[in-house]
C-alpha positions, 0 to 999 in steps of 0.5 A, spaced: 500 500 500 506 504 499 506 510 494 512 514 492 512 521 491 511 520 483 505 515 484 502 520 488 501 524 482 497 519 479 492 517 484 487 514 478 493 508 477 493 506 484 489 500 488 488 500 495 488 492 497 484 493 504 480 486 505 473 488 508 469 483 512 462 485 511 459 480 515 463 482 521 460 487 527 465 492 526 463 497 522 467 498 515 469 505 516 473 502 522 476 496 518 479 501 513 481 506 519 485 500 522 488 497 516 491 504 514 493 505 521 497 499 521 500 501 514 502 507 517 505 504 524 509 499 520 512 504 515 508 502 509 506 510 509 511 515 511 510 522 514 507 526 509 505 521 504 498 523 500 492 518 501 487 517 495 481 521 495 475 519 498 472 518 492 477 514 489 478 509 495 471 509 496 470 506 488 476 501 489 473 498 496 466 498 493 463 502 499 460 509 500 464 515 500 461 517 507 464 511 509 471 513 507 470 520 510 469 517 516 475 512 516 479 519 515 476 523 520 477 517 525 485 517 523 485 525 523 482 524 530 487 519 533 493 524 530 495 519 524 492 524 518 492 531 516 487 534 512 488 540 507 482 543 504 482 543 497 489 538 497 487 532 500 489 527 506 496 527 508 499 522 513 502 525 520 506 519 523 505 520 530 512 517 532 516 522 528 521 525 532 521 533 531 527 535 527 533 538 531 536 545 529 542 544 526 547 546 532 552 552 532 559 552 535 556 558 540 550 553 543 552 549 549 556 543 548 551 537 547 555 533 552 549 528 552 550 527 545 557 524 547 555 519 552 555 513 547 561 510 544 559 512 537 558 519 538 564 520 542 568 517 535 564 521 530 562 527 533 554 529 533 551 523 532 544 525 530 545 531 526 551 534 522 556 538 525 556 545 525 558 549 519 565 550 519 566 545 524 573 541 523 572 533 525 578 529 526 574 524 529 573 520 523 575 513 522 576 513 514 579 516 509 577 522 504 571 520 499 574 525 495 581 521 494 576 516 490 576 515 483 569 516 482 569 517 474 573 511 473 569 506 478 563 509 475 565 507 468 567 500 470 560 499 474 556 501 467 561 496 463 559 490 468 552 492 468 552 492 460 555 486 459 553 482 465 547 485 468 543 479 469 549 475 473 551 482 477 544 482 480 543 475 482 545 473 489 552 470 487 556 465 491 556 466 499 563 465 499 564 471 494 565 472 487 570 467 485 574 471 480 575 477 485 577 471 491 582 469 485 585 476 484 586 477 491 589 471 492 594 472 487 595 479 490 596 477 497 601 471 495 605 476 491 605 480 498 608 474 501 602 471 504 601 465 500 593 465 499 588 460 495 581 463 493 578 457 497 581 460 503 578 467 502 571 469 504 568 476 502 565 479 507 561 486 508 567 490 511 572 488 515 567 489 522 563 483 519 569 479 518 571 480 525 564 479 528 563 472 524 570 470 527 568 472 534 561 468 533 564 462 530 570 461 534 568 463 541 563 462 546 560 466 552 565 466 558 571 465 553 577 470 554 580 474 548 587 478 549 587 485 546 592 491 545 591 497 550 589 501 547 585 498 541 580 498 536 573 501 539 568 496 535 572 490 537 571 492 545 563 493 543 563 486 539 566 482 545 562 485 550 556 484 546 557 476 546 559 476 553 567 475 552 572 476 557 577 482 555 584 482 557 588 487 555 596 487 554 600 494 554 603 497 548 609 502 546 612 505 540 614 498 538 607 495 538 604 490 543 609 489 549 609 481 547 614 480 553 608 481 558 604 475 554 607 469 557 604 471 564 597 473 561 597 466 557 598 462 563 593 466 568 587 467 563 588 461 558 585 465 552 582 462 546 584 468 541 589 474 541 586 480 537 592 485 534 593 490 529 600 490 527 600 495 522 598 502 523 594 501 529 588 504 530 588 508 534 595 509 535 598 508 528 604 504 531 607 498 528 609 491 531 616 490 530 618 484 526 622 481 532 616 482 537 611 479 531 616 473 531 616 472 539 608 473 539 607 467 534 612 463 537 608 464 544 601 463 541 603 457 537 606 454 544 600 456 548 595 453 542 592 460 541 589 463 535 591 470 532 586 474 529 590 479 525 587 485 523 590 489 517 585 494 515 590 499 512 596 495 512 597 498 504 598 505 506 605 506 508 609 512 507 616 511 509 620 505 513 621 498 511 615 493 509 614 488 515 612 481 514 605 479 515 603 475 521 600 470 517 606 470 512 610 468 518 605 463 521 604 456 521 598 453 518 592 454 522 594 459 527 593 466 524 586 468 521 587 475 517 582 480 516 583 486 511 578 491 507 577 495 501 573 500 505 578 504 508 582 505 501 576 506 497 569 508 499 567 506 506 560 505 503 563 500 499 563 495 505 567 489 502 572 486 506 575 479 506 578 474 511 583 469 510 583 462 514 585 455 513 580 449 512 577 448 519 576 455 521 574 457 514 569 452 513 566 454 520 566 461 519 563 460 511 557 456 514 556 462 519 556 467 514 551 463 509 546 463 515 548 470 518 548 475 511 547 470 506 552 474 501 555 480 499 553 485 493 555 481 487 555 487 483 560 491 487 564 485 487 564 484 480 566 491 479 571 491 484 574 485 481 575 489 474 578 495 478 583 491 481 585 486 475 586 492 470 591 495 475 587 501 477 587 499 484 595 499 485 594 506 481 589 508 486 593 506 492 599 510 490 595 516 489 592 515 496 599 514 499 601 521 496 595 525 498 595 522 505 602 522 506 602 530 505 596 530 510 600 527 515 606 531 514 601 537 514 598 535 521 605 533 524 608 540 522 602 544 525 602 540 531 610 541 532 608 549 531 602 549 535 602 544 541 603 546 548 609 544 552 607 537 556 603 534 550 606 528 546 605 525 539 608 520 535 609 520 527 606 514 524 609 511 518 603 510 515 595 509 516 590 514 518 591 516 525 596 520 529 595 519 537 596 525 541 597 524 549 595 530 553 598 532 560 595 529 566 592 535 568 588 535 562 583 530 560 579 529 554 572 530 558 574 537 560 577 539 553 572 537 549 567 542 550 572 548 549 574 544 543 567 545 541 567 552 542 573 553 538 570 549 532 574 542 532 572 535 535 576 529 535 576 521 538 576 521 545 581 516 548 576 513 552 573 509 546 579 505 545 580 502 552 577 496 556 577 501 562 575 507 559 578 512 565 585 509 562 584 513 556 582 520 559 588 523 557 589 521 549 586 522 543 586 520 536 586 525 530 585 523 523 589 526 518 586 523 512 579 525 512 581 533 511 585 537 506 591 540 508 588 547 509 583 545 514 588 540 518 592 547 519 586 551 521 583 545 525 590 543 529 591 551 531 583 551 534 585 544 538 591 547 541 588 554 543 583 549 546 588 545 550 592 552 552 585 554 555 584 548 559 591 548 561 591 555 563 587 555 570 592 549 572 598 552 570 595 559 574 594 554 580 601 551 581 604 558 580 
């Protein structure tokens, strides 16, 4: 019974299918009213949709016009309909929330909007940020870097040549030519991979979720770095998995602390981001990679290697993947195209050995059935003809410039007592504030300055441990915006520091 705006222009072409029981004691107008009310509440009709005229609907249902008028009057009395003289009857959804005004920097800081994990990561969650606001909280790169025109041509080519196949569900493990292409690329990168070991997923978060659900049960334990990817913490909590943290430094996970944790907690899985870690941007050293693998293999613990932006290296030497160094069956590898191309593409993948692969693939089949066949085919063509490598080099050049701009701006403006590390790749810089300044105190001041960031608390299992850290995304903004945003942020930091310094002087 739903009508698009185009359909509303042609009411004579519409047909309402409302089953009426003329043997019931319930009046016909109330049967019509109930059917329409159910349609509104279930979302078949949305706020503002125009209903057929009383004359048209009466004719379609073979009832009197007065019966339909009574039904519409009942809906209007209950707040489901607004009747405009000379225009018609329009749906008025009773559950529709009023549109909130667009925020402005001079508004009070919306602290209640920053109480959930997502809002603290991405800023104002329900409406856009104020005009001229600079957002360093994003977790992805810039859509402007994506070669939209080239990809559009590939999509059109796939549709013109393989429309019928592209619009089908496709294989639940993923489009085989794409899996084969990815297998060849990974093998060339030192990770021997066959298509049969690759499972295409709806982004890397989907891959991680499938692994957690396949290999773990409530009450099991997972070791994660501290800090770590915020959404893995939420996922593990959702599935009632015990979280044990291991500290990290500028060389990555402090693997020397792992034996005691393995002995004490007997974990089922170790989750790590060895390349350009989220949120710190650090890389796990090669020596620690080998030590981690040896300890995990000795303890019989599976490693989940999240390589979400491993290809985005700007300087320094390439480090071998954990999966490339590992014995078969000990490391599951996860990566994604969302960070390198477009977040909305939602194509990720995992590499696993036979036993784990079959278990995870069966879950994907019942969990989400398949991934977009059309996007997989277009992505395979994009990668096969070499445009992905070209795009990777282009993104690397642009994001390196963005990183260097942020580093220079921080060096110029950052107050004494703040520290940051320059990453060799990835998307983020991790900034540590003095112990006298918390992100909770800083964020309202930064709001007034027109800048926001990802609070460190999001990335810690014990949130208070991240009270003096923040993640800054250098990839999503242009160099001029980065320079201005860092200047604003540093002004806010100095404002928060000033009363503390005055109190101690």
